[in-house]
Backbone and ligand atoms as CSV (ligand in chain L), in Angstrom:
chain,resi,resn,atom,element,x,y,z
A,1,MET,N,N,14.304,-19.510,-1.392
A,1,MET,CA,C,13.743,-19.283,-2.730
A,1,MET,C,C,12.420,-18.526,-2.594
A,2,ALA,N,N,12.203,-17.603,-3.433
A,2,ALA,CA,C,11.003,-16.722,-3.353
A,2,ALA,C,C,9.773,-17.542,-3.764
A,3,LYS,N,N,8.688,-17.249,-3.051
A,3,LYS,CA,C,7.395,-17.846,-3.400
A,3,LYS,C,C,6.894,-17.193,-4.682
A,4,ILE,N,N,6.404,-17.973,-5.602
A,4,ILE,CA,C,5.848,-17.387,-6.813
A,4,ILE,C,C,4.357,-17.157,-6.582
A,5,LEU,N,N,3.940,-15.918,-6.697
A,5,LEU,CA,C,2.570,-15.588,-6.396
A,5,LEU,C,C,1.694,-15.704,-7.631
A,6,GLU,N,N,0.518,-16.258,-7.422
A,6,GLU,CA,C,-0.507,-16.324,-8.456
A,6,GLU,C,C,-1.310,-15.039,-8.410
A,7,ALA,N,N,-1.963,-14.728,-9.537
A,7,ALA,CA,C,-2.779,-13.496,-9.546
A,7,ALA,C,C,-3.826,-13.505,-8.456
A,8,SER,N,N,-4.395,-14.673,-8.146
A,8,SER,CA,C,-5.427,-14.713,-7.097
A,8,SER,C,C,-4.845,-14.398,-5.729
A,9,ASP,N,N,-3.540,-14.615,-5.526
A,9,ASP,CA,C,-2.936,-14.251,-4.237
A,9,ASP,C,C,-2.936,-12.754,-4.014
A,10,LEU,N,N,-3.050,-12.016,-5.100
A,10,LEU,CA,C,-2.969,-10.557,-4.952
A,10,LEU,C,C,-4.293,-9.896,-4.741
A,11,LYS,N,N,-5.375,-10.718,-4.614
A,11,LYS,CA,C,-6.651,-10.152,-4.237
A,11,LYS,C,C,-6.666,-9.856,-2.757
A,12,LEU,N,N,-7.348,-8.815,-2.348
A,12,LEU,CA,C,-7.446,-8.503,-0.942
A,12,LEU,C,C,-8.259,-9.588,-0.252
A,13,LYS,N,N,-7.721,-10.148,0.828
A,13,LYS,CA,C,-8.371,-11.183,1.609
A,13,LYS,C,C,-8.466,-10.735,3.058
A,14,PHE,N,N,-9.560,-11.124,3.693
A,14,PHE,CA,C,-9.789,-10.749,5.095
A,14,PHE,C,C,-10.242,-11.969,5.886
A,15,GLU,N,N,-10.076,-11.854,7.199
A,15,GLU,CA,C,-10.725,-12.860,8.083
A,15,GLU,C,C,-11.513,-12.111,9.127
A,16,PRO,N,N,-12.605,-12.704,9.578
A,16,PRO,CA,C,-13.438,-12.026,10.585
A,16,PRO,C,C,-12.579,-11.724,11.822
A,17,ALA,N,N,-12.828,-10.524,12.399
A,17,ALA,CA,C,-12.086,-10.168,13.609
A,17,ALA,C,C,-13.060,-9.974,14.739
A,18,TYR,N,N,-13.526,-8.748,14.950
A,18,TYR,CA,C,-14.462,-8.487,16.024
A,18,TYR,C,C,-15.497,-7.514,15.536
A,19,ASP,N,N,-16.673,-7.508,16.129
A,19,ASP,CA,C,-17.773,-6.662,15.717
A,19,ASP,C,C,-17.871,-6.663,14.184
A,20,ASN,N,N,-17.756,-5.450,13.584
A,20,ASN,CA,C,-17.820,-5.380,12.108
A,20,ASN,C,C,-16.425,-5.291,11.487
A,21,ALA,N,N,-15.379,-5.418,12.301
A,21,ALA,CA,C,-14.005,-5.311,11.743
A,21,ALA,C,C,-13.576,-6.623,11.131
A,22,GLN,N,N,-12.687,-6.473,10.143
A,22,GLN,CA,C,-12.061,-7.619,9.487
A,22,GLN,C,C,-10.571,-7.444,9.492
A,23,ALA,N,N,-9.865,-8.507,9.630
A,23,ALA,CA,C,-8.372,-8.453,9.592
A,23,ALA,C,C,-7.858,-8.642,8.173
A,24,LEU,N,N,-7.043,-7.704,7.719
A,24,LEU,CA,C,-6.462,-7.794,6.388
A,24,LEU,C,C,-5.355,-8.874,6.394
A,25,LEU,N,N,-5.339,-9.746,5.419
A,25,LEU,CA,C,-4.386,-10.864,5.378
A,25,LEU,C,C,-3.218,-10.532,4.434
A,26,CYS,N,N,-2.052,-11.000,4.827
A,26,CYS,CA,C,-0.864,-10.818,4.000
A,26,CYS,C,C,-1.034,-11.551,2.659
A,27,PRO,N,N,-0.748,-10.857,1.543
A,27,PRO,CA,C,-0.896,-11.508,0.200
A,27,PRO,C,C,0.143,-12.579,-0.066
A,28,ARG,N,N,1.258,-12.580,0.705
A,28,ARG,CA,C,2.279,-13.614,0.514
A,28,ARG,C,C,2.004,-14.871,1.273
A,29,CYS,N,N,1.608,-14.744,2.582
A,29,CYS,CA,C,1.531,-15.928,3.425
A,29,CYS,C,C,0.158,-16.144,4.059
A,30,GLY,N,N,-0.726,-15.136,3.981
A,30,GLY,CA,C,-2.050,-15.282,4.556
A,30,GLY,C,C,-2.145,-14.955,6.033
A,31,SER,N,N,-1.076,-14.519,6.633
A,31,SER,CA,C,-1.090,-14.158,8.049
A,31,SER,C,C,-1.899,-12.852,8.281
A,32,ALA,N,N,-2.578,-12.788,9.407
A,32,ALA,CA,C,-3.281,-11.552,9.762
A,32,ALA,C,C,-2.374,-10.595,10.525
A,33,ASN,N,N,-1.132,-10.969,10.774
A,33,ASN,CA,C,-0.275,-10.123,11.553
A,33,ASN,C,C,0.534,-9.175,10.740
A,34,LEU,N,N,-0.188,-8.227,10.111
A,34,LEU,CA,C,0.442,-7.161,9.296
A,34,LEU,C,C,0.485,-5.890,10.124
A,35,HIS,N,N,1.593,-5.189,10.060
A,35,HIS,CA,C,1.775,-3.924,10.756
A,35,HIS,C,C,1.993,-2.822,9.701
A,36,HIS,N,N,1.208,-1.776,9.744
A,36,HIS,CA,C,1.482,-0.696,8.802
A,36,HIS,C,C,2.700,0.099,9.353
A,37,GLU,N,N,3.557,0.491,8.413
A,37,GLU,CA,C,4.772,1.187,8.841
A,37,GLU,C,C,4.893,2.564,8.220
A,38,THR,N,N,4.765,2.653,6.912
A,38,THR,CA,C,4.919,3.923,6.239
A,38,THR,C,C,3.640,4.239,5.468
A,39,VAL,N,N,3.153,5.475,5.569
A,39,VAL,CA,C,1.995,5.895,4.864
A,39,VAL,C,C,2.379,7.092,3.967
A,40,LEU,N,N,2.105,6.949,2.656
A,40,LEU,CA,C,2.385,8.024,1.732
A,40,LEU,C,C,1.024,8.489,1.179
A,41,SER,N,N,0.769,9.774,1.210
A,41,SER,CA,C,-0.445,10.318,0.599
A,41,SER,C,C,-0.052,11.203,-0.547
A,42,PHE,N,N,-0.595,10.942,-1.739
A,42,PHE,CA,C,-0.302,11.733,-2.927
A,42,PHE,C,C,-1.507,12.595,-3.196
A,43,HIS,N,N,-1.337,13.879,-3.203
A,43,HIS,CA,C,-2.449,14.826,-3.469
A,43,HIS,C,C,-2.204,15.469,-4.822
A,44,ARG,N,N,-3.229,15.395,-5.637
A,44,ARG,CA,C,-3.176,16.016,-6.949
A,44,ARG,C,C,-4.533,16.695,-7.172
A,45,ALA,N,N,-4.565,18.009,-7.129
A,45,ALA,CA,C,-5.843,18.698,-7.211
A,45,ALA,C,C,-6.530,18.576,-8.533
A,46,GLU,N,N,-5.743,18.414,-9.624
A,46,GLU,CA,C,-6.347,18.255,-10.936
A,46,GLU,C,C,-5.405,17.408,-11.800
A,47,GLU,N,N,-6.001,16.819,-12.849
A,47,GLU,CA,C,-5.204,15.982,-13.733
A,47,GLU,C,C,-4.039,16.762,-14.274
A,48,ASP,N,N,-2.906,16.123,-14.351
A,48,ASP,CA,C,-1.666,16.702,-14.845
A,48,ASP,C,C,-1.167,17.860,-13.983
A,49,GLY,N,N,-1.727,18.013,-12.786
A,49,GLY,CA,C,-1.279,19.032,-11.864
A,49,GLY,C,C,-0.088,18.559,-11.063
A,50,GLU,N,N,0.393,19.475,-10.209
A,50,GLU,CA,C,1.517,19.155,-9.360
A,50,GLU,C,C,1.102,18.054,-8.353
A,51,VAL,N,N,2.034,17.154,-8.048
A,51,VAL,CA,C,1.753,16.082,-7.070
A,51,VAL,C,C,2.488,16.447,-5.774
A,52,LEU,N,N,1.751,16.524,-4.704
A,52,LEU,CA,C,2.306,16.788,-3.370
A,52,LEU,C,C,2.193,15.514,-2.552
A,53,MET,N,N,3.291,15.123,-1.965
A,53,MET,CA,C,3.303,13.864,-1.188
A,53,MET,C,C,3.540,14.209,0.292
A,54,THR,N,N,2.764,13.543,1.117
A,54,THR,CA,C,2.980,13.583,2.548
A,54,THR,C,C,3.396,12.192,3.009
A,55,ARG,N,N,4.465,12.149,3.777
A,55,ARG,CA,C,5.015,10.849,4.219
A,55,ARG,C,C,4.952,10.793,5.743
A,56,ILE,N,N,4.409,9.734,6.245
A,56,ILE,CA,C,4.360,9.517,7.694
A,56,ILE,C,C,5.025,8.183,8.012
A,57,GLU,N,N,6.021,8.223,8.867
A,57,GLU,CA,C,6.687,6.953,9.289
A,57,GLU,C,C,7.029,7.143,10.756
A,58,GLY,N,N,6.323,6.378,11.603
A,58,GLY,CA,C,6.510,6.503,13.044
A,58,GLY,C,C,6.130,7.912,13.492
A,59,ALA,N,N,6.991,8.563,14.190
A,59,ALA,CA,C,6.683,9.927,14.679
A,59,ALA,C,C,7.109,10.984,13.673
A,60,GLU,N,N,7.707,10.565,12.518
A,60,GLU,CA,C,8.218,11.498,11.543
A,60,GLU,C,C,7.148,11.775,10.454
A,61,CYS,N,N,7.026,13.030,10.080
A,61,CYS,CA,C,6.041,13.422,9.074
A,61,CYS,C,C,6.645,14.497,8.175
A,62,ILE,N,N,6.609,14.269,6.880
A,62,ILE,CA,C,7.050,15.281,5.923
A,62,ILE,C,C,5.791,15.627,5.131
A,63,VAL,N,N,5.420,16.938,5.125
A,63,VAL,CA,C,4.136,17.311,4.548
A,63,VAL,C,C,4.342,18.059,3.249
A,64,ASN,N,N,3.522,17.719,2.256
A,64,ASN,CA,C,3.395,18.429,0.993
A,64,ASN,C,C,4.714,18.653,0.273
A,65,MET,N,N,5.456,17.528,0.077
A,65,MET,CA,C,6.674,17.589,-0.646
A,65,MET,C,C,6.386,17.385,-2.155
A,66,PRO,N,N,6.715,18.342,-3.003
A,66,PRO,CA,C,6.462,18.132,-4.461
A,66,PRO,C,C,7.288,16.926,-4.934
A,67,VAL,N,N,6.643,16.014,-5.701
A,67,VAL,CA,C,7.345,14.837,-6.222
A,67,VAL,C,C,6.953,14.595,-7.683
A,68,ASN,N,N,7.775,13.825,-8.339
A,68,ASN,CA,C,7.518,13.369,-9.708
A,68,ASN,C,C,6.326,12.428,-9.657
A,69,ASN,N,N,5.417,12.515,-10.600
A,69,ASN,CA,C,4.188,11.677,-10.572
A,69,ASN,C,C,4.525,10.190,-10.745
A,70,LEU,N,N,5.711,9.844,-11.148
A,70,LEU,CA,C,6.071,8.436,-11.248
A,70,LEU,C,C,6.015,7.729,-9.907
A,71,LYS,N,N,6.129,8.463,-8.825
A,71,LYS,CA,C,6.047,7.884,-7.507
A,71,LYS,C,C,4.590,7.636,-7.083
A,72,ASN,N,N,3.669,8.313,-7.761
A,72,ASN,CA,C,2.253,8.258,-7.406
A,72,ASN,C,C,1.608,7.017,-8.012
A,73,PRO,N,N,0.954,6.149,-7.209
A,73,PRO,CA,C,0.294,4.991,-7.754
A,73,PRO,C,C,-0.856,5.344,-8.726
A,74,SER,N,N,-1.417,6.544,-8.654
A,74,SER,CA,C,-2.454,6.958,-9.574
A,74,SER,C,C,-1.810,7.815,-10.679
A,75,ARG,N,N,-2.134,7.458,-11.912
A,75,ARG,CA,C,-1.553,8.242,-13.012
A,75,ARG,C,C,-2.214,9.611,-13.122
A,76,ARG,N,N,-3.472,9.709,-12.665
A,76,ARG,CA,C,-4.194,10.954,-12.925
A,76,ARG,C,C,-4.489,11.782,-11.698
A,77,ARG,N,N,-4.825,11.137,-10.543
A,77,ARG,CA,C,-5.207,11.910,-9.396
A,77,ARG,C,C,-4.469,11.512,-8.157
A,78,GLY,N,N,-5.185,11.383,-7.039
A,78,GLY,CA,C,-4.524,11.116,-5.765
A,78,GLY,C,C,-4.465,9.652,-5.415
A,79,ALA,N,N,-3.709,9.326,-4.409
A,79,ALA,CA,C,-3.558,7.947,-3.966
A,79,ALA,C,C,-2.961,7.921,-2.563
A,80,VAL,N,N,-3.110,6.753,-1.912
A,80,VAL,CA,C,-2.480,6.543,-0.642
A,80,VAL,C,C,-1.735,5.195,-0.736
A,81,ARG,N,N,-0.558,5.160,-0.258
A,81,ARG,CA,C,0.255,3.922,-0.275
A,81,ARG,C,C,0.640,3.603,1.179
A,82,VAL,N,N,0.278,2.389,1.578
A,82,VAL,CA,C,0.535,1.950,2.960
A,82,VAL,C,C,1.516,0.767,2.877
A,83,GLY,N,N,2.671,0.973,3.461
A,83,GLY,CA,C,3.672,-0.113,3.539
A,83,GLY,C,C,3.487,-0.953,4.783
A,84,PHE,N,N,3.437,-2.280,4.604
A,84,PHE,CA,C,3.230,-3.185,5.708
A,84,PHE,C,C,4.476,-4.058,5.973
A,85,CYS,N,N,4.628,-4.462,7.191
A,85,CYS,CA,C,5.574,-5.489,7.595
A,85,CYS,C,C,4.756,-6.686,8.072
A,86,CYS,N,N,5.095,-7.886,7.614
A,86,CYS,CA,C,4.375,-9.104,8.011
A,86,CYS,C,C,5.209,-9.824,9.056
A,87,GLU,N,N,4.599,-10.117,10.208
A,87,GLU,CA,C,5.323,-10.837,11.274
A,87,GLU,C,C,5.734,-12.252,10.832
A,88,SER,N,N,4.990,-12.828,9.900
A,88,SER,CA,C,5.206,-14.182,9.543
A,88,SER,C,C,6.199,-14.409,8.410
A,89,CYS,N,N,6.227,-13.540,7.408
A,89,CYS,CA,C,7.042,-13.815,6.233
A,89,CYS,C,C,8.073,-12.747,5.884
A,90,ASP,N,N,8.080,-11.606,6.596
A,90,ASP,CA,C,9.115,-10.607,6.259
A,90,ASP,C,C,10.451,-11.062,6.785
A,91,LYS,N,N,11.374,-11.185,5.884
A,91,LYS,CA,C,12.739,-11.605,6.225
A,91,LYS,C,C,13.689,-10.738,5.450
A,92,VAL,N,N,14.953,-10.908,5.736
A,92,VAL,CA,C,15.965,-10.169,4.962
A,92,VAL,C,C,15.789,-10.550,3.488
A,93,GLY,N,N,15.761,-9.542,2.655
A,93,GLY,CA,C,15.592,-9.772,1.208
A,93,GLY,C,C,14.211,-9.453,0.765
A,94,HIS,N,N,13.219,-9.500,1.675
A,94,HIS,CA,C,11.876,-9.132,1.298
A,94,HIS,C,C,11.741,-7.639,1.404
A,95,VAL,N,N,11.075,-7.025,0.509
A,95,VAL,CA,C,10.883,-5.594,0.546
A,95,VAL,C,C,9.652,-5.242,1.382
A,96,GLY,N,N,8.809,-6.224,1.593
A,96,GLY,CA,C,7.564,-5.938,2.315
A,96,GLY,C,C,6.436,-5.862,1.329
A,97,VAL,N,N,5.227,-5.688,1.849
A,97,VAL,CA,C,4.059,-5.577,0.991
A,97,VAL,C,C,3.467,-4.166,1.120
A,98,THR,N,N,2.957,-3.693,0.029
A,98,THR,CA,C,2.423,-2.339,-0.008
A,98,THR,C,C,0.973,-2.389,-0.558
A,99,LEU,N,N,0.077,-1.685,0.099
A,99,LEU,CA,C,-1.284,-1.585,-0.363
A,99,LEU,C,C,-1.484,-0.165,-0.964
A,100,ASN,N,N,-1.876,-0.147,-2.241
A,100,ASN,CA,C,-2.147,1.101,-2.876
A,100,ASN,C,C,-3.649,1.341,-2.891
A,101,ILE,N,N,-4.072,2.528,-2.545
A,101,ILE,CA,C,-5.455,2.948,-2.616
A,101,ILE,C,C,-5.468,4.109,-3.628
A,102,ILE,N,N,-6.073,3.818,-4.785
A,102,ILE,CA,C,-5.898,4.711,-5.925
A,102,ILE,C,C,-7.213,5.305,-6.341
A,103,GLN,N,N,-7.243,6.607,-6.580
A,103,GLN,CA,C,-8.454,7.247,-7.123
A,103,GLN,C,C,-8.255,7.352,-8.622
A,104,HIS,N,N,-9.274,6.935,-9.344
A,104,HIS,CA,C,-9.213,7.051,-10.819
A,104,HIS,C,C,-10.632,7.224,-11.334
A,105,LYS,N,N,-10.908,8.388,-11.920
A,105,LYS,CA,C,-12.218,8.709,-12.522
A,105,LYS,C,C,-13.351,8.478,-11.542
A,106,GLY,N,N,-13.173,8.953,-10.323
A,106,GLY,CA,C,-14.219,8.885,-9.308
A,106,GLY,C,C,-14.381,7.566,-8.628
A,107,VAL,N,N,-13.536,6.587,-8.960
A,107,VAL,CA,C,-13.601,5.249,-8.345
A,107,VAL,C,C,-12.351,5.061,-7.513
A,108,THR,N,N,-12.492,4.362,-6.403
A,108,THR,CA,C,-11.349,4.048,-5.538
A,108,THR,C,C,-10.988,2.576,-5.708
A,109,TYR,N,N,-9.750,2.342,-6.055
A,109,TYR,CA,C,-9.257,0.995,-6.273
A,109,TYR,C,C,-8.240,0.619,-5.194
A,110,PHE,N,N,-8.241,-0.679,-4.823
A,110,PHE,CA,C,-7.247,-1.197,-3.877
A,110,PHE,C,C,-6.383,-2.206,-4.659
A,111,GLU,N,N,-5.095,-2.145,-4.457
A,111,GLU,CA,C,-4.228,-3.151,-5.092
A,111,GLU,C,C,-3.007,-3.405,-4.228
A,112,TRP,N,N,-2.582,-4.677,-4.181
A,112,TRP,CA,C,-1.322,-5.008,-3.536
A,112,TRP,C,C,-0.189,-4.753,-4.501
A,113,CYS,N,N,0.936,-4.337,-3.960
A,113,CYS,CA,C,2.118,-4.186,-4.757
A,113,CYS,C,C,3.246,-4.776,-3.923
A,114,LEU,N,N,3.953,-5.763,-4.510
A,114,LEU,CA,C,5.038,-6.346,-3.707
A,114,LEU,C,C,6.169,-6.750,-4.593
A,115,VAL,N,N,7.301,-6.805,-3.981
A,115,VAL,CA,C,8.532,-7.235,-4.683
A,115,VAL,C,C,9.098,-8.439,-3.925
A,116,GLU,N,N,9.360,-9.470,-4.658
A,116,GLU,CA,C,9.903,-10.700,-4.054
A,116,GLU,C,C,11.410,-10.724,-4.193
A,117,ALA,N,N,12.054,-11.284,-3.206
A,117,ALA,CA,C,13.527,-11.409,-3.247
A,117,ALA,C,C,13.910,-12.585,-4.139
L,1,ZN,ZN,ZN,3.194,-12.609,5.261
C-alpha cells in the first residue's frame, strides 16, 4: 500500500555530511541514499518563447530538443528536473522522486514531484 505523504514531507530535508556538504534526503522515506539518474534542462530565452530541452541519462545526451512547454516545470522560463532513485524505497510500482528547480520572475524555487503507486 502506498504511503500517504503529508505536505511537510515534501519540504527539502538534509542531513549533515562532510565539510560544508549536506545530504539530500528522500521525501518518501528519509533515506540519504538517493542517486540522480536523469537530468532534464529546459531552456527558454524569453516568456512564451520556444522551449528547448536537453536530456542527460547515463552516457546518453540529447541536446536542444524543441518540446511542448507542458513538459517544462516552469510555466514562464527555464527549469531543471532531476530524477532520483532511492535505494531504500524505490520498488516496482514507484515512479521515483523528481526534484524540480524552477526559475520564476528572477527567483529559483525547489520542489519535489512524485507519483505514488
Ligand atoms: Zn526513499
